[in-house]
C-alpha positions as CSV (number, residue, x, y, z in Angstrom):
1,M,-99.5,-51.4,37.3
2,E,-101.0,-54.1,39.6
3,M,-98.9,-54.9,42.7
4,S,-99.3,-57.5,45.4
5,S,-98.2,-55.1,48.1
6,K,-99.8,-51.7,48.9
7,L,-96.6,-50.7,50.7
8,L,-94.6,-51.4,47.6
9,E,-97.2,-49.6,45.5
10,R,-97.0,-46.5,47.7
11,A,-93.2,-46.5,47.6
12,V,-93.2,-46.8,43.8
13,A,-95.8,-44.0,43.5
14,E,-93.5,-41.7,45.6
15,I,-90.3,-42.5,43.8
16,S,-92.0,-42.1,40.4
17,Q,-92.7,-38.4,41.3
18,L,-88.9,-37.7,40.9
19,P,-87.9,-36.0,37.7
20,G,-87.1,-38.5,34.9
21,I,-88.3,-41.5,36.9
22,G,-91.2,-43.5,35.4
23,K,-93.3,-46.2,37.1
24,R,-91.1,-49.0,35.8
25,T,-87.8,-47.4,36.9
26,A,-89.4,-46.6,40.2
27,L,-90.4,-50.2,40.7
28,R,-86.9,-51.3,39.8
29,L,-85.4,-48.9,42.4
30,A,-87.9,-50.0,45.1
31,L,-87.2,-53.7,44.5
32,H,-83.4,-52.9,44.6
33,L,-83.9,-51.3,48.0
34,L,-85.7,-54.3,49.3
35,K,-82.7,-56.5,48.4
36,Q,-80.3,-54.3,50.3
37,P,-79.5,-54.6,54.0
38,E,-82.1,-52.8,56.0
39,E,-79.4,-50.5,57.5
40,Q,-78.6,-49.2,54.0
41,T,-82.2,-48.3,53.3
42,Q,-82.4,-46.6,56.7
43,E,-79.3,-44.6,56.0
44,L,-80.8,-43.4,52.7
45,A,-84.1,-42.5,54.4
46,T,-82.2,-40.6,57.2
47,A,-80.0,-38.7,54.7
48,L,-83.1,-37.6,52.7
49,R,-85.0,-36.5,55.9
50,K,-82.0,-34.6,57.3
51,M,-81.4,-32.9,53.9
52,R,-85.1,-31.8,53.8
53,E,-85.2,-30.6,57.4
54,E,-81.8,-29.1,57.9
55,I,-80.6,-27.7,54.6
56,Q,-80.4,-23.9,54.5
57,F,-80.2,-21.2,51.8
58,C,-77.2,-18.9,52.2
59,R,-78.4,-15.5,53.4
60,Q,-76.0,-13.7,51.1
61,C,-76.3,-15.5,47.8
62,H,-79.3,-17.9,48.2
63,N,-77.2,-21.0,47.4
64,I,-77.9,-24.2,49.3
65,S,-75.8,-24.5,52.4
66,D,-75.5,-26.4,55.7
67,I,-74.8,-23.1,57.5
68,E,-76.1,-19.5,57.4
69,V,-73.4,-18.3,55.0
70,C,-72.2,-20.8,52.4
71,G,-68.6,-21.8,51.9
72,I,-68.2,-19.7,48.7
73,C,-69.4,-16.5,50.3
74,S,-67.3,-17.0,53.4
75,N,-64.2,-17.8,51.4
76,N,-61.8,-14.9,51.7
77,L,-60.0,-16.0,48.6
78,R,-63.0,-15.3,46.4
79,D,-63.4,-11.9,44.7
80,K,-66.5,-10.5,46.3
81,S,-66.6,-7.6,43.8
82,I,-67.6,-9.9,40.9
83,I,-71.0,-11.6,41.1
84,C,-72.2,-14.3,38.7
85,V,-76.0,-14.2,38.5
86,V,-77.5,-17.7,37.9
87,E,-80.9,-19.2,37.8
88,D,-80.5,-22.0,40.4
89,V,-78.1,-24.0,42.5
90,R,-77.4,-26.4,39.7
91,D,-75.8,-23.6,37.7
92,V,-73.5,-22.8,40.6
93,M,-72.4,-26.4,40.7
94,A,-71.8,-26.5,36.9
95,I,-69.7,-23.3,37.0
96,E,-67.8,-24.4,40.1
97,N,-66.9,-27.6,38.3
98,T,-65.0,-25.6,35.7
99,G,-62.6,-24.3,38.4
100,L,-62.2,-21.0,36.4
101,F,-64.5,-18.6,38.2
102,R,-63.2,-17.0,41.5
103,G,-65.9,-14.5,42.2
104,I,-69.2,-15.2,44.1
105,Y,-72.7,-16.0,43.0
106,H,-76.3,-14.8,43.3
107,V,-79.0,-17.4,42.8
108,L,-82.2,-15.9,41.5
109,G,-84.3,-19.0,42.1
110,G,-85.8,-19.0,38.6
111,K,-86.4,-16.8,35.6
112,I,-89.1,-14.2,34.9
113,S,-91.8,-16.1,33.0
114,P,-95.3,-14.5,32.8
115,I,-96.7,-17.5,31.1
116,D,-95.8,-19.6,34.1
117,G,-96.9,-16.9,36.5
118,V,-93.4,-16.0,37.7
119,G,-92.7,-12.3,38.1
120,P,-89.7,-10.3,39.5
121,S,-91.1,-10.2,43.0
122,Q,-91.0,-14.0,43.2
123,L,-87.3,-14.1,42.5
124,N,-84.2,-13.0,44.5
125,I,-83.8,-9.8,42.5
126,T,-84.4,-7.2,45.3
127,T,-81.4,-8.6,47.3
128,L,-79.2,-8.5,44.2
129,V,-80.1,-4.8,43.5
130,E,-79.4,-4.0,47.1
131,K,-75.9,-5.5,46.9
132,V,-75.1,-3.3,43.9
133,R,-76.7,-0.2,45.6
134,S,-74.6,-0.7,48.8
135,G,-71.4,-0.6,46.8
136,G,-68.4,-2.9,46.6
137,V,-69.7,-4.7,43.4
138,K,-67.5,-4.1,40.4
139,E,-69.1,-6.5,37.9
140,L,-72.3,-8.5,37.4
141,I,-72.0,-11.5,35.1
142,F,-75.3,-12.6,33.7
143,A,-75.1,-16.4,33.3
144,L,-78.7,-17.4,32.7
145,S,-79.7,-19.7,29.9
146,S,-80.1,-18.2,26.4
147,T,-83.9,-18.4,26.3
148,M,-86.5,-15.7,26.0
149,E,-87.1,-16.0,29.8
150,G,-83.4,-15.8,30.5
151,D,-82.9,-12.7,28.3
152,T,-86.0,-11.1,29.8
153,T,-84.6,-11.6,33.3
154,N,-81.2,-10.3,32.4
155,F,-82.7,-7.1,30.9
156,Y,-85.0,-6.5,33.9
157,I,-82.0,-6.7,36.3
158,Y,-79.9,-4.5,33.9
159,R,-82.6,-1.8,34.0
160,Q,-82.6,-2.0,37.8
161,I,-78.9,-1.4,38.2
162,K,-77.8,0.5,35.1
163,D,-77.5,3.8,36.9
164,Y,-75.0,2.4,39.4
165,N,-71.3,2.3,38.7
166,V,-71.1,-1.4,37.9
167,I,-69.9,-3.4,34.8
168,T,-72.5,-5.7,33.4
169,S,-71.4,-8.6,31.2
170,A,-72.9,-11.9,29.8
171,I,-71.3,-15.2,29.2
172,A,-70.1,-15.7,25.6
173,R,-72.5,-17.5,23.4
174,G,-70.4,-20.7,23.4
175,I,-73.6,-22.0,25.1
176,S,-76.2,-22.7,22.3
177,V,-79.3,-20.6,22.4
178,G,-81.9,-22.4,24.5
179,D,-79.4,-24.6,26.3
180,E,-79.4,-24.8,30.1
181,L,-76.0,-24.2,31.8
182,E,-76.1,-27.4,33.8
183,F,-75.9,-29.5,30.6
184,A,-73.0,-27.6,29.1
185,D,-69.6,-29.3,29.2
186,E,-67.1,-27.8,31.5
187,V,-64.6,-26.6,28.8
188,T,-67.3,-24.8,26.9
189,L,-68.9,-23.3,30.0
190,G,-65.5,-22.2,31.4
191,R,-64.6,-20.5,28.1
192,S,-68.0,-18.8,28.0
193,I,-67.3,-17.2,31.4
194,L,-63.7,-16.2,30.6
195,H,-64.6,-14.7,27.3
196,R,-67.7,-12.9,28.6
197,V,-68.9,-9.8,26.7
198,P,-70.4,-6.5,27.7
199,F,-74.1,-7.0,28.3
200,E,-74.9,-3.8,26.4
201,N,-73.7,-5.6,23.2
202,S,-76.7,-7.9,23.4
203,L,-79.1,-4.9,23.5
204,K,-78.2,-3.6,20.1
205,G,-81.2,-3.7,17.8
206,L,-83.7,-3.9,20.6
């Protein structure tokens, strides 16, 4: 795509690296920004820079946060004995939008996927096992997507904590196999959490 400005070309190249943004959409966005007041573009740039430089990961659940411990973990109204295990922060947002879960979360930061070179040591599994080992956890809810990688991760964690006195459950299969949680509608996702089933049920036949 030939452009008359190298500055515009660089901006388009950077914007087009965002997920789902092609070169044409990136050009449209860049030209839109040029039409806006300079202060508005500066505000956007400042917001992005501060997000990148100052955002933290909660030291308890690994969710994104502005402070050391996120608002969910520090909320005394949440049931700290029930932990919902999710792949990433988008899943936390999706479940929170249902308004039906009052426990806390543990963000793994991905799923075990040997083909992609992702092993257990690269995920936040050790800290989860330590939470269970230290006591106070009554139930773990596996809320990973219904994919081979998700099931493998669930089973790996289950093997790590099965000897401890903790209930393990999985969200009901109202979520289609292969679907990601963030794309599920709130009603379906909420019902899947409320009608969760013992994780051991999914192991039959293995």
